[in-house]
C-alpha positions as YAML, in Angstrom:
chain: A
units: angstrom
residues:
- id: 1
  name: MET
  ca: [20.93, 42.25, -17.84]
- id: 2
  name: SER
  ca: [23.08, 39.74, -18.84]
- id: 3
  name: LYS
  ca: [21.94, 37.06, -20.95]
- id: 4
  name: LEU
  ca: [21.23, 33.88, -19.25]
- id: 5
  name: GLU
  ca: [22.71, 30.96, -20.95]
- id: 6
  name: ILE
  ca: [21.81, 27.19, -20.93]
- id: 7
  name: SER
  ca: [23.37, 24.29, -21.99]
- id: 8
  name: PRO
  ca: [22.54, 22.55, -25.36]
- id: 9
  name: GLU
  ca: [22.48, 19.61, -22.31]
- id: 10
  name: MET
  ca: [19.82, 21.49, -20.87]
- id: 11
  name: LEU
  ca: [18.02, 22.35, -23.98]
- id: 12
  name: ASP
  ca: [18.25, 18.35, -25.08]
- id: 13
  name: ALA
  ca: [16.55, 17.39, -21.55]
- id: 14
  name: VAL
  ca: [13.66, 19.70, -22.09]
- id: 15
  name: ARG
  ca: [12.92, 18.52, -26.12]
- id: 16
  name: GLU
  ca: [12.93, 14.80, -24.42]
- id: 17
  name: LEU
  ca: [10.47, 15.75, -21.98]
- id: 18
  name: SER
  ca: [7.77, 17.15, -24.49]
- id: 19
  name: ALA
  ca: [8.54, 14.34, -26.47]
- id: 20
  name: LEU
  ca: [7.98, 11.78, -23.86]
- id: 21
  name: LEU
  ca: [4.61, 13.48, -22.46]
- id: 22
  name: GLU
  ca: [2.90, 12.60, -26.27]
- id: 23
  name: SER
  ca: [3.34, 9.09, -24.45]
- id: 24
  name: GLU
  ca: [0.67, 6.88, -23.40]
- id: 25
  name: ASP
  ca: [2.41, 6.14, -20.31]
- id: 26
  name: ALA
  ca: [3.52, 9.71, -19.92]
- id: 27
  name: PHE
  ca: [2.69, 9.97, -16.15]
- id: 28
  name: GLU
  ca: [5.34, 7.56, -14.25]
- id: 29
  name: ARG
  ca: [8.17, 7.81, -16.86]
- id: 30
  name: THR
  ca: [8.24, 11.74, -16.69]
- id: 31
  name: LEU
  ca: [8.04, 11.93, -13.12]
- id: 32
  name: GLN
  ca: [11.17, 9.81, -12.99]
- id: 33
  name: THR
  ca: [12.43, 11.57, -16.15]
- id: 34
  name: ILE
  ca: [12.58, 15.01, -14.72]
- id: 35
  name: VAL
  ca: [14.25, 13.17, -11.28]
- id: 36
  name: ASP
  ca: [17.07, 11.77, -13.56]
- id: 37
  name: LEU
  ca: [17.55, 14.77, -15.70]
- id: 38
  name: SER
  ca: [17.56, 16.88, -13.28]
- id: 39
  name: VAL
  ca: [20.71, 15.31, -11.38]
- id: 40
  name: ALA
  ca: [22.46, 14.41, -15.08]
- id: 41
  name: THR
  ca: [22.16, 18.23, -16.76]
- id: 42
  name: LEU
  ca: [21.51, 20.58, -14.12]
- id: 43
  name: PRO
  ca: [24.78, 21.93, -12.38]
- id: 44
  name: GLY
  ca: [25.25, 21.80, -8.59]
- id: 45
  name: CYS
  ca: [22.34, 19.65, -8.13]
- id: 46
  name: ASP
  ca: [23.31, 16.38, -6.50]
- id: 47
  name: SER
  ca: [19.79, 14.13, -6.01]
- id: 48
  name: ALA
  ca: [16.16, 15.26, -6.79]
- id: 49
  name: GLY
  ca: [12.70, 14.11, -6.29]
- id: 50
  name: ILE
  ca: [9.15, 14.29, -6.66]
- id: 51
  name: THR
  ca: [6.62, 14.93, -3.65]
- id: 52
  name: LEU
  ca: [3.23, 14.80, -4.49]
- id: 53
  name: ARG
  ca: [0.63, 15.10, -1.95]
- id: 54
  name: VAL
  ca: [-2.41, 12.53, -2.26]
- id: 55
  name: ASP
  ca: [-5.59, 13.00, 0.36]
- id: 56
  name: GLY
  ca: [-3.55, 14.88, 2.43]
- id: 57
  name: GLU
  ca: [-0.50, 12.91, 2.82]
- id: 58
  name: ASP
  ca: [3.04, 13.40, 0.90]
- id: 59
  name: LEU
  ca: [4.93, 11.33, -0.73]
- id: 60
  name: THR
  ca: [7.97, 11.12, -2.84]
- id: 61
  name: ALA
  ca: [6.67, 9.82, -6.49]
- id: 62
  name: ALA
  ca: [9.68, 10.13, -8.08]
- id: 63
  name: ALA
  ca: [13.76, 9.93, -6.75]
- id: 64
  name: SER
  ca: [17.28, 9.93, -8.20]
- id: 65
  name: ASP
  ca: [18.07, 7.75, -5.48]
- id: 66
  name: GLN
  ca: [17.77, 6.24, -2.02]
- id: 67
  name: PHE
  ca: [19.76, 9.30, -0.69]
- id: 68
  name: THR
  ca: [16.83, 11.63, -2.01]
- id: 69
  name: LEU
  ca: [14.21, 9.54, -0.28]
- id: 70
  name: GLU
  ca: [15.82, 10.00, 3.20]
- id: 71
  name: ILE
  ca: [15.78, 13.50, 2.36]
- id: 72
  name: ASP
  ca: [12.51, 13.89, 1.90]
- id: 73
  name: GLN
  ca: [11.22, 11.78, 4.63]
- id: 74
  name: ILE
  ca: [13.11, 13.67, 7.22]
- id: 75
  name: GLN
  ca: [10.50, 17.03, 5.56]
- id: 76
  name: TYR
  ca: [7.68, 14.63, 6.31]
- id: 77
  name: GLU
  ca: [8.69, 13.74, 9.52]
- id: 78
  name: PHE
  ca: [9.21, 17.05, 10.79]
- id: 79
  name: ASN
  ca: [6.27, 18.36, 8.19]
- id: 80
  name: GLU
  ca: [8.36, 21.15, 7.32]
- id: 81
  name: GLY
  ca: [11.13, 22.35, 4.55]
- id: 82
  name: PRO
  ca: [11.39, 24.07, 1.18]
- id: 83
  name: CYS
  ca: [9.72, 21.11, -0.28]
- id: 84
  name: LEU
  ca: [6.62, 21.52, 2.10]
- id: 85
  name: THR
  ca: [6.80, 25.44, 1.97]
- id: 86
  name: ALA
  ca: [6.61, 25.17, -2.06]
- id: 87
  name: LEU
  ca: [3.82, 22.98, -1.95]
- id: 88
  name: GLU
  ca: [2.06, 25.01, 0.04]
- id: 89
  name: THR
  ca: [2.68, 28.53, -0.99]
- id: 90
  name: GLY
  ca: [3.15, 27.27, -4.29]
- id: 91
  name: GLU
  ca: [6.18, 29.68, -4.94]
- id: 92
  name: ARG
  ca: [9.70, 28.41, -5.24]
- id: 93
  name: GLN
  ca: [11.78, 27.94, -2.12]
- id: 94
  name: GLU
  ca: [15.45, 28.01, -2.12]
- id: 95
  name: ILE
  ca: [18.40, 27.69, 0.50]
- id: 96
  name: GLU
  ca: [21.61, 28.85, -0.52]
- id: 97
  name: GLU
  ca: [23.48, 28.24, 2.68]
- id: 98
  name: ILE
  ca: [22.04, 25.30, 5.34]
- id: 99
  name: SER
  ca: [24.01, 26.55, 7.85]
- id: 100
  name: LYS
  ca: [22.55, 30.32, 7.75]
- id: 101
  name: GLU
  ca: [18.81, 29.50, 7.32]
- id: 102
  name: THR
  ca: [16.15, 30.12, 9.88]
- id: 103
  name: ARG
  ca: [12.76, 28.93, 8.36]
- id: 104
  name: TRP
  ca: [13.25, 25.31, 9.09]
- id: 105
  name: PRO
  ca: [15.51, 24.36, 11.65]
- id: 106
  name: ASP
  ca: [14.62, 20.64, 12.57]
- id: 107
  name: TYR
  ca: [14.88, 19.62, 8.90]
- id: 108
  name: CYS
  ca: [18.20, 21.65, 8.05]
- id: 109
  name: ARG
  ca: [19.87, 20.47, 11.31]
- id: 110
  name: ARG
  ca: [19.23, 16.90, 9.92]
- id: 111
  name: ALA
  ca: [19.37, 16.94, 6.00]
- id: 112
  name: ALA
  ca: [22.96, 19.18, 6.99]
- id: 113
  name: ARG
  ca: [23.74, 16.06, 9.03]
- id: 114
  name: GLU
  ca: [23.42, 13.99, 6.43]
- id: 115
  name: GLY
  ca: [25.45, 16.11, 3.81]
- id: 116
  name: ILE
  ca: [22.65, 18.94, 2.35]
- id: 117
  name: ARG
  ca: [24.32, 22.26, 2.13]
- id: 118
  name: GLY
  ca: [21.76, 23.73, -0.48]
- id: 119
  name: GLY
  ca: [18.46, 22.93, -1.79]
- id: 120
  name: ALA
  ca: [15.20, 23.97, -4.03]
- id: 121
  name: SER
  ca: [11.98, 23.13, -3.98]
- id: 122
  name: PHE
  ca: [9.90, 23.97, -7.10]
- id: 123
  name: PRO
  ca: [6.04, 24.06, -6.85]
- id: 124
  name: LEU
  ca: [3.70, 21.49, -9.05]
- id: 125
  name: ARG
  ca: [0.74, 23.75, -9.99]
- id: 126
  name: LEU
  ca: [-2.47, 22.13, -11.03]
- id: 127
  name: ASN
  ca: [-5.38, 23.57, -9.61]
- id: 128
  name: GLY
  ca: [-3.56, 24.69, -6.91]
- id: 129
  name: SER
  ca: [-0.47, 22.97, -6.00]
- id: 130
  name: VAL
  ca: [-0.29, 19.75, -5.64]
- id: 131
  name: GLY
  ca: [3.74, 18.95, -5.24]
- id: 132
  name: ALA
  ca: [7.25, 19.96, -5.75]
- id: 133
  name: LEU
  ca: [9.94, 19.21, -7.44]
- id: 134
  name: ASN
  ca: [12.89, 19.22, -5.22]
- id: 135
  name: LEU
  ca: [16.62, 19.35, -5.80]
- id: 136
  name: TYR
  ca: [19.55, 18.44, -3.08]
- id: 137
  name: ALA
  ca: [22.69, 20.24, -3.35]
- id: 138
  name: LYS
  ca: [25.79, 18.92, -1.10]
- id: 139
  name: THR
  ca: [27.92, 22.58, -1.83]
- id: 140
  name: GLU
  ca: [26.29, 25.59, -1.05]
- id: 141
  name: ARG
  ca: [25.06, 28.57, -3.72]
- id: 142
  name: ALA
  ca: [24.83, 25.71, -5.92]
- id: 143
  name: PHE
  ca: [22.08, 26.53, -8.35]
- id: 144
  name: ASP
  ca: [22.96, 29.50, -10.52]
- id: 145
  name: ARG
  ca: [20.29, 31.53, -13.26]
- id: 146
  name: ALA
  ca: [19.89, 28.57, -16.06]
- id: 147
  name: SER
  ca: [19.81, 25.95, -13.77]
- id: 148
  name: VAL
  ca: [16.65, 27.51, -11.41]
- id: 149
  name: ALA
  ca: [15.00, 28.35, -15.21]
- id: 150
  name: VAL
  ca: [15.59, 24.84, -16.89]
- id: 151
  name: ALA
  ca: [14.30, 23.34, -12.96]
- id: 152
  name: GLU
  ca: [11.06, 25.33, -13.88]
- id: 153
  name: VAL
  ca: [10.47, 24.14, -17.02]
- id: 154
  name: PHE
  ca: [10.97, 20.54, -15.53]
- id: 155
  name: ALA
  ca: [8.32, 21.39, -12.91]
- id: 156
  name: GLY
  ca: [5.97, 22.50, -15.09]
- id: 157
  name: GLN
  ca: [6.27, 19.45, -17.21]
- id: 158
  name: ALA
  ca: [5.35, 17.31, -14.32]
- id: 159
  name: ALA
  ca: [2.41, 19.24, -13.72]
- id: 160
  name: ILE
  ca: [1.31, 18.97, -17.43]
- id: 161
  name: ALA
  ca: [1.73, 15.12, -16.89]
- id: 162
  name: LEU
  ca: [0.23, 15.32, -13.69]
- id: 163
  name: LYS
  ca: [-3.07, 17.18, -15.99]
- id: 164
  name: ASN
  ca: [-2.83, 14.98, -18.22]
- id: 165
  name: ALA
  ca: [-2.73, 11.34, -15.65]
- id: 166
  name: GLU
  ca: [-6.29, 13.30, -14.20]
- id: 167
  name: ILE
  ca: [-8.24, 13.86, -17.10]
- id: 168
  name: TYR
  ca: [-7.37, 10.36, -18.69]
- id: 169
  name: ALA
  ca: [-8.50, 9.19, -14.90]
- id: 170
  name: ALA
  ca: [-11.13, 10.95, -15.52]
- id: 171
  name: ALA
  ca: [-12.00, 9.82, -19.12]
- id: 172
  name: ARG
  ca: [-11.72, 6.14, -17.71]
- id: 173
  name: ARG
  ca: [-14.96, 6.80, -15.03]
- id: 174
  name: LEU
  ca: [-16.89, 8.09, -17.59]
- id: 175
  name: GLY
  ca: [-16.21, 5.78, -19.98]
- id: 176
  name: GLY
  ca: [-16.99, 2.97, -17.43]
- id: 177
  name: GLN
  ca: [-20.24, 4.82, -16.42]
- id: 178
  name: LEU
  ca: [-21.43, 5.02, -20.32]
- id: 179
  name: ASN
  ca: [-20.40, 1.62, -20.75]
- id: 180
  name: GLU
  ca: [-22.75, 0.61, -17.39]
- id: 181
  name: ALA
  ca: [-25.52, 2.70, -18.83]
- id: 182
  name: LEU
  ca: [-25.37, 1.43, -22.12]
- id: 183
  name: LYS
  ca: [-25.88, -2.11, -20.96]
- id: 184
  name: SER
  ca: [-28.09, -1.24, -19.23]
- id: 185
  name: ARG
  ca: [-30.71, 0.12, -21.53]
- id: 186
  name: ASP
  ca: [-29.41, -2.76, -23.82]
- id: 187
  name: THR
  ca: [-30.76, -5.51, -20.98]
- id: 188
  name: ILE
  ca: [-33.98, -3.21, -20.18]
- id: 189
  name: GLY
  ca: [-34.83, -3.35, -23.95]
- id: 190
  name: GLN
  ca: [-34.56, -6.86, -23.98]
- id: 191
  name: ALA
  ca: [-37.01, -7.36, -20.76]
- id: 192
  name: LYS
  ca: [-39.41, -4.80, -22.08]
- id: 193
  name: GLY
  ca: [-39.78, -6.43, -25.37]
- id: 194
  name: ILE
  ca: [-40.45, -10.06, -24.06]
- id: 195
  name: LEU
  ca: [-43.27, -8.30, -21.43]
- id: 196
  name: MET
  ca: [-44.64, -7.06, -24.52]
- id: 197
  name: GLU
  ca: [-44.48, -10.30, -26.26]
- id: 198
  name: ARG
  ca: [-45.99, -12.00, -23.32]
- id: 199
  name: GLU
  ca: [-48.48, -9.72, -21.91]
- id: 200
  name: GLY
  ca: [-49.42, -8.12, -25.13]
- id: 201
  name: ILE
  ca: [-48.90, -4.54, -23.75]
- id: 202
  name: THR
  ca: [-47.63, -1.48, -24.93]
- id: 203
  name: ASP
  ca: [-43.64, -0.62, -24.80]
- id: 204
  name: GLU
  ca: [-44.66, 2.32, -22.23]
- id: 205
  name: GLU
  ca: [-46.43, 0.05, -20.04]
- id: 206
  name: ALA
  ca: [-44.10, -2.75, -19.66]
- id: 207
  name: PHE
  ca: [-41.50, -0.13, -18.58]
- id: 208
  name: GLU
  ca: [-44.11, 0.62, -15.98]
- id: 209
  name: MET
  ca: [-44.30, -2.83, -15.28]
- id: 210
  name: LEU
  ca: [-40.46, -2.90, -14.42]
- id: 211
  name: LYS
  ca: [-40.52, -0.11, -12.71]
- id: 212
  name: LYS
  ca: [-43.31, -1.36, -10.45]
- id: 213
  name: ILE
  ca: [-41.38, -4.39, -9.48]
- id: 214
  name: SER
  ca: [-38.74, -2.32, -9.06]
- id: 215
  name: GLN
  ca: [-39.92, 0.27, -6.56]
- id: 216
  name: THR
  ca: [-41.99, -3.42, -4.55]
- id: 217
  name: THR
  ca: [-39.40, -5.18, -4.13]
- id: 218
  name: ASN
  ca: [-35.87, -2.47, -3.50]
- id: 219
  name: VAL
  ca: [-34.64, -4.40, -6.13]
- id: 220
  name: LYS
  ca: [-32.34, -2.15, -9.25]
- id: 221
  name: LEU
  ca: [-34.44, -1.65, -12.58]
- id: 222
  name: ARG
  ca: [-31.44, -3.22, -14.74]
- id: 223
  name: ASP
  ca: [-31.92, -6.02, -12.47]
- id: 224
  name: VAL
  ca: [-35.20, -6.30, -12.63]
- id: 225
  name: ALA
  ca: [-34.77, -6.54, -16.02]
- id: 226
  name: GLN
  ca: [-32.06, -8.88, -16.23]
- id: 227
  name: GLY
  ca: [-34.29, -11.19, -14.01]
- id: 228
  name: VAL
  ca: [-37.16, -11.26, -16.72]
- id: 229
  name: ILE
  ca: [-34.55, -12.47, -19.70]
- id: 230
  name: GLU
  ca: [-33.07, -15.44, -17.69]
- id: 231
  name: GLU
  ca: [-37.00, -16.15, -17.23]
- id: 232
  name: ARG
  ca: [-37.47, -15.91, -20.74]
- id: 233
  name: ARG
  ca: [-34.11, -18.34, -20.96]
- id: 234
  name: ARG
  ca: [-35.07, -21.09, -18.66]
- id: 235
  name: GLU
  ca: [-38.57, -21.13, -20.11]
- id: 236
  name: GLN
  ca: [-37.01, -21.60, -23.40]
- id: 237
  name: GLY
  ca: [-34.50, -24.16, -21.48]
...
């Protein structure tokens, strides 16, 4: 088996992406950088895009040019093409000669009319496939082994960026929930203190009083506590 030769430009592109993943705004920048580097460094690649499936809808999250958006849209309209098949199967899809391709007849007919002669789509795997990196070529048999190998790395980097974005979003949601919980605890604590002083009751009895009011009025416990605090402020006027 012959040795796989990857150009210095391709290696530099991989290093650039690896460094980019460590930045705070990695998600959008990474996806756009991937499609730009695909066109700049992968032999045979004339245009590139990244498709994501969000709430059941396919959309182009990053594109090297307007032409990519138009070719992607053909796949979305016909609900067929290498991009959607890669996304659904989790396996790389290639078109070496579009004039001989039979798997996606409607897409191939329209794409060929626009000047596409070949292409390849690489799934972005994240607990299943959530998208695809799409490479478009205006020549037949455009992608060699090196291009495919580096494109696989690019797709992997895109999946990492998606995973990091998912983790970040989850952390933000959790942080918001914890913040709200802490605010509620502080509000309830202040209200209990006011009731203990005013009614001459224990901490537990003050909490039970707040709970009873909450249940009787069908008002959240924190809102009941906030009402007690505001009442005290008005009294101190």
